[in-house]
TIZA-68677 format. One record per residue: x negated, y, z negated of N, C-alpha, C in turn; residue number from 1. Coordinates in Angstrom, 3 decimals. Each point is the difference from the previous one (the first is absolute). Layout:
N
{r {X,Y,Z},{X,Y,Z},{X,Y,Z},NUM}
...
***
This chain:
276
{r {-485.510,-21.666,-178.425},{-0.260,-0.807,-1.191},{0.242,-1.468,0.324},1}
{r {-0.873,-0.905,-0.487},{0.138,-1.424,0.256},{0.743,-0.653,-1.170},2}
{r {1.178,-0.532,0.260},{0.821,-0.609,-1.033},{-0.319,-1.484,-0.144},3}
{r {0.208,-0.580,-1.189},{-0.185,-1.436,-0.170},{1.055,-0.766,0.775},4}
{r {-0.277,-1.297,0.232},{0.931,-0.815,0.783},{1.376,-0.065,-0.647},5}
{r {0.041,-0.231,-1.311},{1.293,-0.089,-0.688},{0.368,1.379,-0.513},6}
{r {0.481,0.831,0.924},{0.260,1.394,-0.352},{1.097,0.151,-1.045},7}
{r {0.994,-0.878,0.019},{1.090,0.082,-0.975},{-0.535,-0.205,-1.415},8}
{r {-0.889,-0.991,-0.153},{-0.578,-0.269,-1.310},{-0.887,1.155,-0.444},9}
{r {-0.754,0.572,0.950},{-0.893,1.124,-0.308},{0.789,1.219,-0.478},10}
{r {1.105,0.303,0.717},{0.830,1.142,-0.382},{0.619,-0.210,-1.376},11}
{r {0.393,-1.222,-0.298},{0.563,-0.292,-1.321},{-1.040,0.234,-1.084},12}
{r {-1.257,-0.358,0.316},{-1.069,0.218,-0.976},{-0.255,1.465,-0.248},13}
{r {0.049,0.800,1.061},{-0.168,1.451,-0.141},{1.102,0.579,-0.876},14}
{r {1.236,-0.445,0.256},{1.136,0.485,-0.784},{-0.158,-0.368,-1.467},15}
{r {-0.436,-1.217,-0.260},{-0.189,-0.436,-1.390},{-1.084,0.817,-0.685},16}
{r {-1.080,0.289,0.743},{-1.090,0.793,-0.576},{0.476,1.391,-0.365},17}
{r {0.812,0.603,0.874},{0.526,1.343,-0.273},{0.908,-0.016,-1.218},18}
{r {0.829,-1.054,-0.065},{0.896,-0.121,-1.153},{-0.782,-0.149,-1.282},19}
{r {-1.071,-0.795,0.047},{-0.831,-0.215,-1.187},{-0.659,1.306,-0.440},20}
{r {-0.498,0.770,0.979},{-0.639,1.281,-0.336},{0.977,0.922,-0.688},21}
{r {1.257,0.018,0.511},{1.018,0.822,-0.636},{0.295,-0.453,-1.406},22}
{r {0.017,-1.318,-0.199},{0.269,-0.559,-1.325},{-1.110,0.359,-0.973},23}
{r {-1.267,-0.021,0.518},{-1.127,0.370,-0.857},{0.140,1.444,-0.452},24}
{r {0.340,0.896,0.943},{0.180,1.404,-0.355},{1.107,0.175,-1.034},25}
{r {1.111,-0.702,0.215},{1.123,0.094,-0.922},{-0.388,-0.526,-1.372},26}
{r {-0.803,-1.082,-0.014},{-0.427,-0.576,-1.270},{-0.918,0.963,-0.746},27}
{r {-0.906,0.643,0.734},{-0.898,0.985,-0.614},{0.785,1.173,-0.557},28}
{r {0.972,0.472,0.777},{0.852,1.096,-0.448},{0.751,-0.381,-1.264},29}
{r {0.575,-1.200,-0.003},{0.782,-0.454,-1.149},{-0.855,-0.082,-1.253},30}
{r {-1.197,-0.567,0.115},{-0.868,-0.155,-1.166},{-0.408,1.352,-0.575},31}
{r {-0.368,0.936,0.866},{-0.427,1.317,-0.465},{1.152,0.751,-0.661},32}
{r {1.184,-0.080,0.596},{1.170,0.678,-0.545},{0.431,-0.637,-1.309},33}
{r {0.011,-1.319,-0.041},{0.403,-0.706,-1.213},{-0.937,0.316,-1.153},34}
{r {-1.290,0.056,0.283},{-0.987,0.327,-1.034},{0.207,1.416,-0.529},35}
{r {0.279,0.936,0.906},{0.230,1.390,-0.408},{1.264,0.123,-0.844},36}
{r {1.035,-0.722,0.383},{1.268,0.066,-0.734},{-0.134,-0.564,-1.410},37}
{r {-0.862,-0.975,-0.176},{-0.164,-0.655,-1.301},{-1.137,0.593,-0.820},38}
{r {-0.674,1.015,0.544},{-1.166,0.564,-0.665},{0.308,0.778,-1.268},39}
{r {-1.014,0.086,-0.873},{0.146,0.714,-1.271},{0.106,1.507,0.181},40}
{r {-0.334,0.504,1.185},{0.062,1.445,0.230},{1.433,0.518,0.040},41}
{r {0.963,-0.872,0.203},{1.394,0.420,0.092},{0.587,0.231,-1.393},42}
{r {0.656,1.129,-0.168},{0.614,0.305,-1.285},{1.312,-0.768,-0.134},43}
{r {0.340,-0.447,-1.203},{1.229,-0.777,-0.210},{1.253,0.712,0.506},44}
{r {0.070,1.314,-0.184},{1.178,0.744,0.451},{0.154,-0.078,1.518},45}
{r {-1.121,-0.004,0.708},{0.060,-0.107,1.459},{0.383,-1.409,0.443},46}
{r {-0.544,-0.985,-0.674},{0.334,-1.388,0.322},{1.500,-0.245,-0.174},47}
{r {0.578,0.628,-1.009},{1.423,-0.184,-0.281},{0.883,0.484,1.145},48}
{r {-0.528,0.857,0.856},{0.783,0.537,1.114},{-0.164,-0.807,1.290},49}
{r {-0.766,-1.068,-0.050},{-0.171,-0.833,1.193},{1.330,-0.528,0.519},50}
{r {0.933,-0.266,-0.903},{1.285,-0.563,0.414},{0.815,0.983,0.841},51}
{r {-0.346,1.293,-0.091},{0.674,1.010,0.807},{-0.808,0.380,1.237},52}
{r {-1.322,-0.035,-0.131},{-0.858,0.508,1.071},{-0.556,-1.087,0.920},53}
{r {0.014,-1.243,-0.454},{-0.411,-1.130,0.831},{-1.334,0.250,0.718},54}
{r {-1.065,0.255,-0.749},{-1.271,0.370,0.642},{-0.604,-1.085,0.876},55}
{r {0.124,-1.264,-0.404},{-0.584,-1.072,0.815},{0.661,-0.044,1.372},56}
{r {1.330,0.011,0.008},{0.732,-0.067,1.250},{-0.203,1.267,0.839},57}
{r {-0.040,1.149,-0.676},{-0.117,1.274,0.720},{-1.353,0.153,0.672},58}
{r {-1.081,-0.268,-0.720},{-1.335,0.158,0.578},{-0.277,-1.063,1.056},59}
{r {0.593,-1.175,-0.160},{-0.120,-1.029,1.038},{0.741,0.441,1.259},60}
{r {1.168,0.573,-0.180},{0.779,0.499,1.129},{-0.755,1.101,0.742},61}
{r {-0.752,0.813,-0.735},{-0.790,1.066,0.624},{-1.310,-0.526,0.597},62}
{r {-0.229,-1.299,-0.119},{-1.130,-0.695,0.642},{-1.362,0.501,-0.461},63}
{r {-0.100,0.353,-1.270},{-1.271,0.476,-0.553},{-0.907,-1.186,-0.321},64}
{r {-1.227,0.051,0.507},{-0.988,-1.040,-0.239},{-1.192,0.592,-0.747},65}
{r {-0.767,-0.829,-0.721},{-1.071,0.482,-0.886},{-1.120,0.778,0.678},66}
{r {-0.164,-0.161,1.312},{-1.098,0.680,0.701},{0.445,1.259,0.734},67}
{r {1.196,0.477,-0.289},{0.560,1.150,0.723},{-0.310,1.328,-0.687},68}
{r {0.149,1.068,0.776},{-0.023,1.366,-0.534},{1.450,0.440,-0.156},69}
{r {0.380,0.307,-1.240},{1.386,0.315,-0.330},{0.074,1.379,-0.638},70}
{r {1.003,0.770,0.373},{0.247,1.306,-0.613},{1.313,-0.072,-0.768},71}
{r {-0.065,0.297,-1.286},{1.205,0.078,-0.822},{0.352,1.470,-0.196},72}
{r {1.190,0.381,0.435},{0.419,1.394,-0.057},{0.664,0.307,-1.343},73}
{r {-0.468,1.061,-0.627},{0.552,0.463,-1.285},{0.205,-1.169,-0.962},74}
{r {-1.092,-0.568,-0.495},{0.091,-1.176,-0.858},{0.556,0.263,-1.393},75}
{r {0.222,1.266,-0.348},{0.606,0.304,-1.300},{-0.826,-0.521,-1.152},76}
{r {0.630,-0.815,-0.854},{-0.703,-0.563,-1.149},{-0.814,-1.234,0.323},77}
{r {0.036,-0.451,1.244},{-0.843,-1.110,0.410},{0.646,-1.365,-0.063},78}
{r {1.334,-0.052,0.071},{0.682,-1.295,-0.085},{-0.514,-0.960,1.074},79}
{r {-0.023,0.441,1.229},{-0.503,-0.865,1.068},{-1.520,0.010,0.073},80}
{r {-0.638,1.045,-0.485},{-1.465,0.045,-0.006},{-0.568,-1.119,-0.860},81}
{r {0.681,-0.337,-1.077},{-0.442,-1.098,-0.859},{-0.099,-1.314,0.765},82}
{r {0.759,-0.122,1.068},{-0.006,-1.229,0.797},{-0.920,0.135,1.210},83}
{r {0.102,1.131,0.681},{-0.764,0.189,1.231},{-1.501,0.113,-0.249},84}
{r {-0.400,0.686,-1.065},{-1.426,0.220,-0.245},{-0.771,-1.308,-0.178},85}
{r {0.426,-0.884,-0.900},{-0.744,-1.262,-0.119},{0.115,-0.892,1.229},86}
{r {1.117,0.091,0.700},{0.181,-0.809,1.201},{-0.993,0.394,1.093},87}
{r {-0.345,1.291,0.072},{-0.819,0.522,1.090},{-1.443,0.289,-0.371},88}
{r {-0.331,-0.067,-1.277},{-1.295,0.550,-0.439},{-1.218,-0.716,0.564},89}
{r {0.075,-1.301,0.275},{-1.175,-0.739,0.450},{-0.254,0.129,1.494},90}
{r {1.048,-0.056,0.797},{-0.174,-0.006,1.453},{0.649,1.188,0.711},91}
{r {0.945,0.646,-0.641},{0.748,1.073,0.649},{-0.278,1.368,-0.597},92}
{r {0.880,0.930,0.317},{-0.114,1.372,-0.501},{1.393,0.513,-0.336},93}
{r {0.118,0.644,-1.152},{1.264,0.621,-0.390},{-0.184,1.498,-0.147},94}
{r {0.768,0.761,0.785},{0.092,1.447,-0.167},{1.270,0.287,-0.792},95}
{r {-0.143,0.711,-1.105},{1.153,0.429,-0.791},{0.215,1.479,0.287},96}
{r {0.978,0.297,0.839},{0.269,1.381,0.418},{0.982,0.626,-0.978},97}
{r {-0.533,0.620,-1.024},{0.807,0.497,-1.121},{0.384,1.469,0.203},98}
{r {0.637,0.551,-1.021},{0.355,1.419,0.022},{-1.274,0.843,0.064},99}
{r {0.090,1.224,0.510},{-1.194,0.842,0.089},{-0.533,0.366,-1.378},100}
{r {-1.319,0.050,-0.104},{-0.624,0.338,-1.284},{0.230,1.469,-0.349},101}
{r {-0.073,0.854,1.015},{0.217,1.435,-0.212},{1.489,0.299,0.170},102}
{r {0.756,-0.204,-1.046},{1.439,0.236,0.052},{0.474,0.661,-1.284},103}
{r {1.040,0.789,0.126},{0.607,0.633,-1.169},{1.266,-0.738,-0.426},104}
{r {0.352,-1.030,0.725},{1.184,-0.791,-0.351},{-0.355,-0.924,-1.149},105}
{r {0.638,0.214,-1.131},{-0.336,-0.745,-1.207},{0.096,-1.502,0.162},106}
{r {1.069,-0.470,0.638},{0.185,-1.446,0.183},{-1.138,-0.582,0.826},107}
{r {-0.355,0.684,1.089},{-1.092,-0.479,0.854},{-1.309,-0.056,-0.785},108}
{r {-0.259,1.062,-0.744},{-1.255,0.106,-0.738},{-0.118,-1.111,-1.046},109}
{r {1.065,-0.212,-0.758},{-0.037,-1.014,-1.048},{-0.098,-1.412,0.572},110}
{r {0.743,-0.240,1.082},{-0.012,-1.321,0.610},{-1.383,-0.338,0.542},111}
{r {-0.616,0.945,0.687},{-1.329,-0.264,0.554},{-1.030,-0.189,-1.108},112}
{r {0.089,0.813,-1.057},{-0.959,-0.115,-1.098},{0.076,-1.385,-0.658},113}
{r {1.209,-0.498,-0.203},{0.162,-1.324,-0.601},{-0.515,-1.096,0.929},114}
{r {0.198,0.210,1.296},{-0.488,-0.973,0.973},{-1.527,-0.033,-0.010},115}
{r {-0.623,1.162,-0.063},{-1.453,0.068,-0.052},{-0.528,-0.669,-1.268},116}
{r {0.717,0.169,-1.096},{-0.384,-0.655,-1.250},{0.063,-1.515,0.140},117}
{r {1.026,-0.484,0.677},{0.135,-1.439,0.231},{-1.176,-0.537,0.801},118}
{r {-0.376,0.716,1.058},{-1.127,-0.434,0.820},{-1.297,-0.013,-0.806},119}
{r {-0.204,1.034,-0.799},{-1.243,0.120,-0.763},{-0.107,-1.021,-1.120},120}
{r {1.132,-0.432,-0.537},{0.010,-0.910,-1.144},{-0.346,-1.435,0.374},121}
{r {0.084,-0.350,1.289},{-0.282,-1.374,0.425},{-0.758,0.036,1.322},122}
{r {-1.276,0.259,-0.090},{-0.832,0.120,1.198},{-0.099,-1.323,0.756},123}
{r {0.074,-1.104,-0.723},{-0.110,-1.296,0.660},{1.151,-0.214,0.983},124}
{r {1.194,0.442,-0.403},{1.174,-0.163,0.867},{0.138,1.127,1.009},125}
{r {-0.240,1.246,-0.456},{0.340,1.166,0.817},{-1.208,0.793,0.501},126}
{r {-1.196,-0.490,-0.266},{-1.197,0.758,0.367},{-0.142,0.273,1.489},127}
{r {0.584,-0.865,0.825},{-0.138,0.167,1.454},{1.151,0.773,0.626},128}
{r {0.994,0.367,-0.786},{1.143,0.736,0.540},{-0.440,1.388,0.459},129}
{r {0.399,0.378,1.201},{-0.342,1.321,0.529},{1.197,0.928,-0.219},130}
{r {-0.178,0.975,-0.887},{1.085,0.921,-0.352},{0.011,1.176,0.969},131}
{r {1.093,0.119,0.740},{0.180,1.113,0.926},{1.280,0.741,-0.378},132}
{r {0.424,0.927,0.849},{1.198,0.785,-0.283},{0.972,-0.071,1.166},133}
{r {1.274,0.102,-0.342},{0.999,0.096,1.049},{0.909,1.178,-0.281},134}
{r {-0.033,0.969,0.911},{0.869,1.171,-0.076},{0.821,0.009,1.286},135}
{r {1.240,-0.482,-0.052},{0.794,-0.066,1.229},{0.145,1.371,0.639},136}
{r {-0.369,0.076,1.267},{0.032,1.284,0.692},{-1.288,0.773,-0.151},137}
{r {-0.919,-0.485,-0.843},{-1.279,0.664,-0.204},{-1.089,-0.631,0.840},138}
{r {-1.247,0.395,-0.264},{-1.108,-0.492,0.814},{-0.885,-0.976,-0.752},139}
{r {0.497,-0.567,-1.098},{-0.793,-0.966,-0.749},{-0.137,-1.290,0.798},140}
{r {-1.116,-0.700,-0.189},{-0.251,-1.239,0.731},{0.176,-1.172,-0.952},141}
{r {1.006,-0.841,0.271},{0.257,-1.139,-0.889},{-1.035,-1.101,0.218},142}
{r {-0.558,-0.067,1.179},{-1.058,-0.932,0.377},{-0.516,0.460,1.358},143}
{r {-1.203,-0.391,0.383},{-0.490,0.397,1.318},{0.965,-0.426,1.106},144}
{r {0.171,0.844,0.983},{0.936,-0.274,1.090},{-0.311,-1.333,0.670},145}
{r {1.039,-0.794,0.210},{-0.148,-1.270,0.693},{-0.753,-1.068,-0.759},146}
{r {-0.077,0.121,-1.330},{-0.807,-0.944,-0.778},{0.809,-1.048,-0.763},147}
{r {1.280,0.229,-0.218},{0.785,-0.861,-0.877},{0.694,-1.131,0.744},148}
{r {0.009,-1.160,-0.633},{0.766,-1.131,0.523},{1.459,0.098,-0.424},149}
{r {0.212,0.500,-1.220},{1.345,0.093,-0.551},{0.127,1.285,-0.819},150}
{r {1.119,0.681,0.138},{0.388,1.105,-0.884},{1.300,-0.420,-0.678},151}
{r {0.061,0.158,-1.317},{1.212,-0.363,-0.730},{0.503,1.179,-0.823},152}
{r {1.310,0.110,-0.075},{0.611,1.029,-0.836},{1.243,-0.582,-0.656},153}
{r {0.120,0.242,-1.298},{1.076,-0.576,-0.794},{0.858,1.108,-0.608},154}
{r {1.235,0.113,0.465},{1.003,0.898,-0.561},{-0.475,1.453,-0.030},155}
{r {-0.449,0.471,1.132},{-0.516,1.370,0.091},{0.693,0.875,1.036},156}
{r {0.682,-0.595,0.964},{0.529,0.791,1.115},{0.926,1.109,-0.485},157}
{r {0.832,-0.297,-0.984},{0.936,1.014,-0.510},{-0.732,1.192,-0.598},158}
{r {-1.186,-0.237,-0.549},{-0.783,1.112,-0.569},{-0.462,0.971,1.082},159}
{r {-0.418,-0.515,1.133},{-0.487,0.865,1.082},{1.134,0.768,0.648},160}
{r {1.199,-0.545,-0.083},{1.144,0.685,0.597},{0.297,1.318,-0.707},161}
{r {-0.355,0.087,-1.273},{0.235,1.232,-0.747},{-0.741,1.186,0.576},162}
{r {-1.146,-0.254,0.616},{-0.771,1.076,0.618},{0.060,-0.028,1.509},163}
{r {0.925,-0.790,0.545},{0.140,-0.153,1.449},{-1.302,-0.452,0.665},164}
{r {-0.728,-0.865,-0.711},{-1.301,-0.445,0.493},{-0.035,-1.484,0.348},165}
{r {1.165,-0.627,0.059},{0.000,-1.444,0.203},{-0.557,-0.409,1.372},166}
{r {0.286,0.783,1.037},{-0.525,-0.359,1.318},{-1.505,0.173,0.058},167}
{r {-0.495,1.047,-0.644},{-1.447,0.212,-0.063},{-0.685,-1.140,-0.743},168}
{r {0.673,-0.537,-1.006},{-0.563,-1.119,-0.758},{-0.205,-1.210,0.905},169}
{r {1.008,-0.328,0.779},{-0.111,-1.168,0.871},{-1.064,0.200,1.079},170}
{r {-0.180,1.223,0.446},{-1.061,0.279,0.975},{-1.369,-0.252,-0.621},171}
{r {-0.166,0.392,-1.284},{-1.269,-0.219,-0.691},{-0.299,-1.497,-0.121},172}
{r {1.023,-0.791,-0.254},{-0.186,-1.449,-0.096},{-0.424,-0.570,1.355},173}
{r {0.653,0.474,1.043},{-0.320,-0.458,1.355},{-1.457,0.308,0.345},174}
{r {-0.437,1.206,-0.328},{-1.362,0.422,0.322},{-1.042,-0.817,-0.753},175}
{r {0.306,-0.410,-1.236},{-0.962,-0.738,-0.816},{-0.158,-1.447,0.448},176}
{r {1.020,-0.543,0.640},{-0.012,-1.415,0.365},{-0.785,-0.287,1.280},177}
{r {-0.585,-1.186,0.041},{-0.587,-0.504,1.226},{1.120,-0.339,0.980},178}
{r {-0.280,-0.019,1.285},{0.986,-0.545,0.935},{0.336,-1.438,-0.408},179}
{r {1.278,-0.303,-0.072},{0.421,-1.314,-0.458},{0.186,-0.094,-1.501},180}
{r {-0.266,1.089,-0.712},{0.131,0.005,-1.456},{1.441,0.019,-0.466},181}
{r {0.187,-0.297,-1.286},{1.334,-0.138,-0.595},{0.307,1.142,-0.960},182}
{r {1.217,0.503,0.084},{0.550,0.909,-1.007},{1.081,-0.755,-0.753},183}
{r {-0.169,-0.135,-1.313},{0.994,-0.660,-0.835},{0.733,1.018,-0.853},184}
{r {1.328,-0.007,0.070},{0.814,0.983,-0.719},{1.030,-0.709,-0.871},185}
{r {0.028,0.374,-1.272},{1.089,-0.387,-0.903},{0.663,1.284,-0.457},186}
{r {1.327,0.070,0.093},{0.706,1.226,-0.387},{1.395,-0.339,-0.522},187}
{r {0.469,0.818,-0.958},{1.375,-0.110,-0.482},{0.943,0.159,1.192},188}
{r {0.988,-0.877,0.111},{0.829,-0.028,1.193},{1.379,0.621,-0.219},189}
{r {0.282,1.050,0.756},{1.310,0.665,-0.046},{0.988,-0.730,0.891},190}
{r {1.265,0.250,-0.258},{1.040,-0.561,0.858},{-0.080,0.651,1.386},191}
{r {0.251,-0.775,1.062},{-0.006,0.586,1.350},{0.927,1.211,0.076},192}
{r {-0.450,1.033,0.667},{0.812,1.197,0.145},{-0.216,1.042,-1.070},193}
{r {-0.820,-0.291,-0.999},{-0.297,0.988,-1.039},{-0.665,1.219,0.625},194}
{r {0.432,1.187,-0.365},{-0.557,1.228,0.568},{-1.401,0.263,-0.545},195}
{r {-0.715,0.869,0.676},{-1.332,0.371,-0.479},{0.086,0.619,-1.391},196}
{r {1.006,0.839,-0.218},{0.186,0.605,-1.316},{0.245,-1.080,-1.052},197}
{r {0.811,-0.969,0.367},{0.277,-1.096,-0.924},{-1.239,-0.813,-0.321},198}
{r {-0.830,-0.198,1.000},{-1.249,-0.729,-0.214},{-0.917,0.772,-0.943},199}
{r {-0.068,1.307,0.211},{-0.862,0.819,-0.835},{0.412,0.003,-1.454},200}
{r {1.284,0.018,-0.244},{0.497,0.047,-1.372},{-0.078,-1.356,-0.699},201}
{r {0.203,-1.059,0.756},{0.110,-1.325,-0.613},{-1.314,-0.771,-0.097},202}
{r {-0.970,0.347,0.847},{-1.236,-0.764,0.034},{0.093,-1.244,0.865},203}
{r {1.168,-0.252,0.562},{0.198,-1.116,0.921},{-0.077,0.526,1.434},204}
{r {-0.607,-0.785,0.893},{-0.163,0.401,1.395},{0.579,-1.102,0.882},205}
{r {0.663,0.381,1.078},{0.549,-1.037,0.871},{-1.128,-0.715,0.745},206}
{r {0.207,-1.281,0.217},{-0.990,-0.791,0.725},{-0.160,0.531,1.416},207}
{r {1.095,0.441,0.578},{-0.049,0.530,1.360},{-0.911,1.220,0.099},208}
{r {0.020,0.841,-1.040},{-0.812,1.203,0.055},{-1.490,-0.323,-0.137},209}
{r {-0.327,-0.941,-0.864},{-1.403,-0.394,-0.146},{-0.520,-0.589,1.312},210}
{r {0.802,-0.819,0.640},{-0.401,-0.576,1.288},{-0.186,1.096,1.050},211}
{r {0.882,0.986,-0.026},{-0.110,1.123,0.944},{-1.298,0.766,-0.219},212}
{r {-0.346,0.259,-1.249},{-1.238,0.718,-0.312},{-1.216,-0.752,0.536},213}
{r {-0.007,-1.306,-0.235},{-1.132,-0.812,0.443},{-0.099,-0.028,1.523},214}
{r {1.125,-0.170,0.661},{-0.008,-0.050,1.463},{-0.431,1.333,0.597},215}
{r {0.429,1.098,-0.616},{-0.403,1.325,0.482},{-1.504,0.206,-0.122},216}
{r {-0.612,-0.663,-0.978},{-1.447,0.116,-0.190},{-0.778,-0.914,0.938},217}
{r {0.702,-0.907,0.677},{-0.658,-0.896,0.946},{0.023,-1.466,-0.380},218}
{r {0.549,-0.321,-1.178},{0.031,-1.387,-0.464},{1.098,-0.815,0.680},219}
{r {-0.181,-1.303,-0.045},{1.008,-0.946,0.456},{0.452,-0.813,-1.220},220}
{r {1.307,-0.098,-0.201},{0.509,-0.829,-1.089},{-0.221,-1.456,0.361},221}
{r {-0.790,-0.690,-0.819},{-0.300,-1.401,0.280},{0.970,-0.936,-0.722},222}
{r {0.298,0.309,-1.260},{0.901,-0.870,-0.752},{0.502,0.718,-1.244},223}
{r {1.222,-0.313,-0.405},{0.551,0.485,-1.261},{0.247,-1.209,-0.894},224}
{r {-0.018,0.214,-1.302},{0.187,-1.091,-0.948},{0.933,0.434,-1.122},225}
{r {0.696,-0.973,-0.559},{0.874,0.245,-1.147},{-0.653,-0.456,-1.302},226}
{r {-1.325,-0.074,-0.008},{-0.749,-0.409,-1.190},{0.405,0.816,-1.218},227}
{r {0.136,1.317,0.195},{0.261,0.910,-1.119},{1.437,0.529,-0.009},228}
{r {0.892,-0.752,0.606},{1.416,0.383,0.002},{0.624,-0.261,-1.370},229}
{r {0.991,0.814,-0.355},{0.773,-0.209,-1.233},{1.458,0.327,0.289},230}
{r {0.817,-1.001,0.283},{1.407,0.236,0.341},{0.825,0.568,-1.156},231}
{r {-0.538,-0.031,-1.223},{0.713,0.560,-1.152},{-0.056,1.528,-0.027},232}
{r {-0.935,0.564,0.739},{-0.212,1.453,-0.003},{0.986,0.666,0.947},233}
{r {0.890,0.822,-0.543},{0.990,0.712,0.816},{-0.540,1.307,0.578},234}
{r {-1.138,0.474,-0.506},{-0.676,1.200,0.522},{0.879,1.242,-0.023},235}
{r {0.830,0.137,-1.027},{0.911,1.159,-0.049},{0.116,0.571,-1.419},236}
{r {-1.133,0.187,-0.647},{0.000,0.443,-1.396},{-0.179,1.517,-0.112},237}
{r {0.528,0.547,-1.073},{-0.054,1.451,-0.209},{-1.445,0.503,-0.042},238}
{r {-0.883,-0.783,-0.572},{-1.415,0.384,-0.100},{-0.849,-0.713,1.056},239}
{r {0.650,-0.466,1.041},{-0.732,-0.633,1.088},{-0.691,-1.278,-0.414},240}
{r {-1.024,-0.355,0.743},{-0.720,-1.250,-0.251},{-0.651,-0.011,-1.379},241}
{r {-0.232,1.176,-0.559},{-0.660,0.091,-1.302},{0.924,-0.430,-1.147},242}
{r {1.259,-0.269,0.327},{0.938,-0.540,-0.985},{-0.388,-1.420,-0.386},243}
{r {-0.546,-0.734,0.962},{-0.372,-1.394,-0.206},{-1.367,-0.116,-0.669},244}
{r {-0.325,-1.194,-0.510},{-1.358,-0.195,-0.506},{-1.002,0.090,1.149},245}
{r {-1.237,0.454,-0.257},{-0.538,0.219,-1.346},{0.280,1.378,-0.589},246}
{r {0.534,0.939,0.800},{0.183,1.368,-0.500},{1.093,0.094,-1.056},247}
{r {1.169,-0.610,0.258},{1.139,0.056,-0.922},{0.259,1.436,-0.438},248}
{r {0.244,0.865,0.982},{0.127,1.440,-0.223},{1.114,0.362,-0.985},249}
{r {1.006,-0.851,-0.143},{1.096,0.288,-0.927},{-0.267,-0.486,-1.422},250}
{r {-1.181,-0.476,-0.232},{-0.342,-0.449,-1.353},{0.816,-1.213,-0.419},251}
{r {0.618,0.098,-1.164},{0.783,-1.121,-0.524},{1.403,-0.095,0.592},252}
{r {0.413,1.024,0.742},{1.338,-0.021,0.592},{0.109,-1.115,1.046},253}
{r {0.848,-0.962,-0.252},{0.202,-1.144,0.906},{-1.311,-0.711,0.325},254}
{r {-0.908,0.004,-0.933},{-1.328,-0.574,0.247},{0.083,-1.485,0.372},255}
{r {0.798,-0.757,-0.742},{0.106,-1.437,0.277},{0.538,-0.258,1.407},256}
{r {0.909,0.867,0.444},{0.566,-0.131,1.344},{-1.085,0.152,1.061},257}
{r {-0.844,1.012,-0.172},{-1.022,0.257,1.001},{-1.145,-1.010,-0.074},258}
{r {-0.283,-0.487,-1.191},{-1.002,-1.054,-0.126},{0.479,-1.276,0.689},259}
{r {1.305,-0.242,-0.077},{0.570,-1.187,0.646},{-0.080,0.109,1.524},260}
{r {0.092,1.220,0.510},{-0.141,0.205,1.452},{-1.442,-0.244,0.420},261}
{r {-0.936,0.502,-0.805},{-1.413,-0.135,0.335},{-0.496,1.176,0.821},262}
{r {-1.170,-0.151,0.578},{-0.565,1.082,0.800},{0.717,0.097,1.348},263}
{r {-0.289,1.055,0.728},{0.773,0.366,1.192},{-0.052,-1.022,1.131},264}
{r {0.995,0.084,0.867},{-0.006,-0.731,1.258},{-1.024,0.660,0.910},265}
{r {-0.901,-0.790,0.573},{-1.101,0.573,0.772},{-0.171,-0.667,1.348},266}
{r {-0.256,0.792,0.991},{-0.394,-0.498,1.310},{-1.479,-0.347,-0.051},267}
{r {-0.404,-0.979,0.788},{-1.407,-0.363,0.138},{-0.263,-0.158,1.487},268}
{r {-0.812,0.882,0.549},{-0.175,0.094,1.451},{-1.469,-0.109,0.380},269}
{r {-0.269,-0.764,1.051},{-1.362,-0.090,0.539},{-0.023,0.562,1.411},270}
{r {-0.806,1.051,0.162},{-0.167,0.645,1.296},{-1.402,-0.303,0.540},271}
{r {-0.145,0.102,1.297},{-1.283,-0.264,0.639},{-0.396,1.195,0.873},272}
{r {-1.256,0.405,-0.102},{-0.545,0.996,0.918},{-0.406,-0.721,1.285},273}
{r {0.538,0.395,1.135},{-0.340,-0.702,1.242},{-1.501,-0.032,0.235},274}
{r {-0.443,-1.071,0.658},{-1.434,-0.143,0.284},{-0.454,0.931,1.119},275}
{r {0.946,0.457,0.795},{-0.391,0.925,1.080},{1.173,0.917,0.312},276}
***
């Protein structure tokens, strides 16, 4: 390659160009995310929980951009779907890997039906969402193998532990991602040393165990964040994490106390699928 005479100046220009390109991408990401967060599609009850869930910071940390293919695992009532769908609808793709349609589990059936109603009620926002299924340990396809830029899951790991399917879940995420793709995990955080039985009963999972699951599936831990940390949460309640809002499993008993604590202390982890 033939370099210009003032190579130092040329290299500085290349560096500036790369920095500018990164800034453009970040600016595009910010605008799309900000627009989705402020959109009319978001229900007031969901917006009220932003102070606990920090969606802007969380999705930025997971490096989601408007032109990406993203898989949301078990979206439930669509709290994050309300943000991801409009953010991705023009240039990207959103797979919502929900509970299986053919199920006898009442909670799964009702949750999926309400989610389908949400999608059908606003075709402009959700018309491009691809509804798939996720059955941990099963053969359902959350997205075509190697097609996703990002897979995200919010407060689900403890659910898979009940059926001893948590490792199979992480393998499914790995298979769906492109080489170099990101797995973003948010989960209720147990105190270090909590036993598996304790995790199952409380709904809190140790950060060490989640990292172990991801590494066993082939992922590399790229970064952890305290975006969703809550130092007020002692994680030692009789009714587990469901004692805190939004569940408030104890009803009016000590309700003000638990409202003052807020939602659970949560780990936020970004893993990377190696490129080779």
